[in-house]
C-alpha positions in Angstrom: -58.0 -3.1 -22.8 -59.9 -5.0 -20.2 -62.7 -3.2 -18.3 -63.5 -3.6 -14.7 -66.7 -5.6 -14.5 -69.5 -3.3 -13.5 -71.1 -6.1 -11.5 -68.2 -5.7 -9.0 -69.0 -2.1 -8.0 -72.6 -2.0 -6.9 -74.0 0.8 -4.8 -76.0 0.0 -1.6 -76.8 3.5 -0.3 -75.7 7.1 -0.7 -75.3 9.8 2.0 -75.5 13.5 1.2 -74.0 16.1 3.6 -72.7 19.6 3.5 -73.9 23.0 2.7 -74.8 25.3 -0.2 -72.1 25.0 -2.9 -70.0 22.5 -0.9 -71.8 19.2 -0.7 -70.3 15.8 -0.2 -71.9 12.5 -1.4 -70.6 9.2 -0.2 -71.8 6.1 -2.1 -71.4 3.0 0.0 -70.7 -0.1 -2.1 -71.7 -3.7 -1.6 -68.6 -5.5 -0.4 -66.9 -7.5 -3.2 -64.1 -10.1 -3.5 -60.9 -8.6 -5.1 -57.4 -10.2 -5.2 -58.2 -12.9 -2.6 -59.9 -10.6 -0.1 -63.2 -8.9 0.7 -63.2 -5.2 -0.1 -65.7 -2.8 1.7 -65.2 0.6 0.2 -67.1 3.6 -1.0 -67.1 6.3 -3.7 -66.5 9.6 -2.2 -67.5 12.8 -4.0 -66.5 16.2 -2.4 -66.8 19.8 -3.2 -70.0 19.4 -5.2 -71.6 22.7 -6.2 -75.2 22.0 -5.4 -77.8 24.6 -4.2 -78.6 22.6 -1.1 -77.8 19.4 0.8 -81.5 18.9 1.6 -83.2 16.2 -0.4 -86.5 18.0 -0.7 -84.6 20.9 -2.5 -82.9 18.5 -5.0 -85.7 16.0 -5.8 -86.5 15.8 -9.5 -83.4 17.8 -10.5 -80.4 17.0 -12.7 -77.0 18.7 -12.4 -74.2 18.6 -15.0 -70.6 19.0 -14.1 -67.4 19.5 -16.1 -64.7 16.8 -15.8 -61.2 17.3 -14.2 -59.0 19.3 -14.5 -61.8 22.0 -14.7 -61.9 24.0 -11.5 -65.7 23.4 -11.1 -65.2 19.6 -11.4 -66.2 17.3 -8.5 -63.3 15.9 -6.5 -64.2 12.2 -6.4 -62.4 8.9 -5.8 -62.8 5.2 -5.0 -60.4 3.5 -2.7 -59.3 0.2 -4.3 -56.1 -1.8 -4.4 -54.4 0.4 -1.8 -54.9 3.6 -3.7 -57.5 6.4 -4.3 -58.6 6.2 -7.9 -60.2 9.4 -9.3 -63.9 9.3 -10.3 -64.8 12.0 -12.8 -68.5 12.7 -12.5 -70.5 14.4 -15.2 -74.1 14.0 -14.1 -75.9 13.7 -10.7 -79.7 13.3 -10.9 -82.1 13.1 -7.9 -84.9 10.8 -9.0 -88.2 10.4 -7.2 -89.0 6.7 -6.7 -92.5 5.6 -5.8 -91.4 2.8 -3.5 -87.9 3.8 -2.3 -88.2 7.5 -1.7 -85.4 9.4 -3.5 -82.7 7.8 -5.6 -79.5 9.4 -6.9 -78.2 8.5 -10.3 -74.5 9.2 -11.0 -72.8 9.1 -14.4 -69.0 9.3 -14.7 -65.7 7.6 -15.4 -63.4 5.6 -13.0 -59.9 6.8 -13.9 -58.0 3.6 -12.9 -54.9 4.5 -15.0 -54.0 7.3 -12.6 -52.9 5.0 -9.8 -51.6 1.9 -11.5 -54.6 -0.2 -12.5 -53.7 0.5 -16.1 -55.2 -2.8 -17.3 -58.7 -1.3 -16.6 -58.0 2.1 -18.2 -60.8 4.6 -17.8 -64.1 2.8 -17.2 -67.4 4.7 -17.7 -70.1 4.0 -15.1 -73.7 4.7 -14.2 -74.8 4.1 -10.6 -78.2 4.4 -9.0 -79.1 3.9 -5.4 -81.3 5.3 -2.6 -80.0 8.5 -0.9 -80.4 10.0 2.5 -79.2 13.3 3.9 -77.3 14.4 7.0 -78.0 18.1 6.3 -79.1 20.1 9.3 
């Protein structure tokens, strides 16, 4: 089975928002060329059970999550090829970076088989990018 090239899906920045126990993380992606057109999309993760949406509270911490269909799993997806493809996330880590402030590292699996991109199957991924927060 062919895997989607990891070089296609590159993060450019992540934005954290929400409140205790119900945080959202949007990972904006670098636009890429797909099926004769430019795609500008993001990975959207909702319903994340984190103790805060404030970066200072999360810096240096790692959080583990069960995969779907577990009730505590993160509701995640990437919009590609006219469909929302699930993203099962197992790890979110907030890493202090000397030069870039705070980075978020995300480990998971793109579940492309769910919405018709069967040729790519389920593709594991690891993304890392700078993160900012919209928390009040």
